[in-house]
C-alpha positions in Angstrom: -164.8 262.7 201.3 -167.2 262.4 198.4 -167.8 259.2 196.5 -166.5 260.9 193.3 -163.0 260.5 194.8 -163.3 256.7 194.6 -164.5 256.7 191.0 -161.8 259.1 190.0 -159.1 257.0 191.7 -160.3 253.9 190.0 -160.3 255.7 186.6 -156.8 256.9 187.1 -155.7 253.3 187.9 -157.4 251.9 184.8 -155.8 254.7 182.7 -152.4 253.3 183.7 -153.4 250.0 181.8 -154.8 251.7 178.7 -153.0 251.7 175.5 -154.5 255.0 174.4 -157.1 257.4 175.4 -160.3 255.9 177.0 -163.7 257.3 176.2 -165.7 258.5 179.3 -168.5 256.1 178.3 -166.2 253.1 178.4 -164.9 254.1 181.7 -168.4 254.4 183.0 -169.4 251.1 181.6 -166.3 249.4 183.1 -167.3 250.8 186.5 -171.1 250.4 186.1 -171.6 254.0 186.9 -173.7 256.8 185.3 -171.8 258.4 182.4 -172.9 261.8 183.5 -171.8 261.3 187.0 -168.4 260.0 186.0 -168.0 262.7 183.5 -168.1 265.3 186.4 -165.2 263.4 188.1 -163.2 263.3 184.8 -163.8 267.0 184.3 -162.4 267.6 187.8 -159.3 265.6 187.0 -158.9 267.3 183.7 -159.2 270.8 185.3 -156.5 269.8 187.8 -154.2 268.7 184.9 -154.1 265.1 186.0 -155.8 263.8 182.8 -156.5 265.3 179.5 -159.1 264.8 176.8 -158.3 263.7 173.3 -160.8 264.6 170.7 -161.8 262.5 167.7 -162.7 259.0 166.8 -159.9 257.5 168.9 -160.5 260.1 171.6 -161.0 259.8 175.3 -159.1 260.5 178.5 -155.5 259.8 179.3 -153.1 260.6 182.2 -151.0 263.7 181.7 -148.1 262.4 183.4 -146.4 259.2 184.7 -148.6 257.5 187.4 -145.8 257.5 189.8 -146.0 261.4 189.7 -149.7 261.6 190.6 -150.5 261.1 194.3 -153.8 259.9 195.8 -153.9 263.4 197.4 -153.7 265.1 193.9 -156.9 263.2 192.9 -158.7 263.9 196.2 -158.0 267.6 196.0 -159.0 267.6 192.2 -162.4 266.1 193.1 -163.1 267.5 196.6 -160.9 270.5 196.8 -158.0 271.3 199.0 -160.0 272.7 201.9 -159.4 271.0 205.4 -162.0 268.5 206.2 -162.6 270.2 209.5 -163.6 273.8 209.7 -163.5 275.5 213.2 -166.4 277.7 214.0 -164.9 279.0 217.3 -167.6 277.3 219.5 -165.6 278.4 222.6 -166.7 282.0 221.8 -170.5 281.1 222.0 -172.9 280.6 224.8 -173.2 282.0 228.3 -169.6 281.2 229.2 -168.2 282.4 226.0 -164.4 283.2 225.9 -164.0 286.6 224.5 -162.4 286.7 220.9 -159.4 288.8 222.2 -158.6 285.9 224.6 -158.6 283.4 221.7 -154.9 284.0 220.6 -154.3 280.3 219.7 -156.5 277.6 218.3 -158.3 275.6 220.7 -157.4 271.9 221.6 -160.2 270.6 219.3 -159.0 272.7 216.4 -155.4 271.6 217.0 -156.3 268.0 217.2 -158.4 268.1 214.0 -155.6 269.9 212.1 -153.0 267.4 213.3 -155.3 264.6 212.0 -155.8 266.5 208.7 -152.1 266.9 208.2 -151.5 263.2 208.9 -154.3 262.2 206.5 -152.9 264.4 203.8 -149.4 263.2 204.3 -150.6 259.5 204.0 -152.5 260.3 200.8 -149.5 262.2 199.4 -147.3 259.2 200.0 -149.4 257.0 197.9 -149.3 257.3 194.0 -151.5 256.0 191.2 -148.6 253.7 190.3 -148.6 252.3 193.8 -152.3 251.6 193.6 -151.7 249.9 190.3 -149.0 247.7 191.7 -151.5 246.8 194.6 -154.2 245.9 192.1 -151.8 243.5 190.4 -150.6 242.1 193.7 -154.2 241.4 195.0 -156.0 240.6 191.8 -153.3 238.8 189.9 -150.7 239.6 187.4 -153.0 239.3 184.3 -155.5 241.9 185.8 -154.4 244.8 183.6 -154.0 242.6 180.6 -157.6 241.7 181.0 -158.7 245.3 181.5 -156.5 246.5 178.5 -158.1 243.8 176.3 -161.6 244.8 177.5 -160.9 248.5 176.8 -159.7 247.7 173.3 -162.8 245.8 172.3 
């Protein structure tokens, strides 16, 4: 998983606290990350329909729907794509003891294990929403956390 996923998730959580659209430069400053790097993640989120851009003086980015309706998996797939983390290259069909392709009628045990893990990982990410993350931030960082973030964004 790319580092961009972490930045994108943090931005989505911050956008839950915003009173209005937040400029990309402000999000980059808040997270102490390069504006051009963060812009790529924000563009990915926008292409996936998770955030939208508002033009003009009071412009910036905002969530397109309720944070409870955006899963962590939605953000991961927006940034890194929906392809499985494991790609089977049929190693069993290589080398001096290669299994003939016609004998490989089912995925090998390694492939099956990795697909099972991928499905579990995706299910876990799909079960968590941006709203869940925001609640966790409040629980671990204090109830005033988003008030402080909101005030900082507004200045």
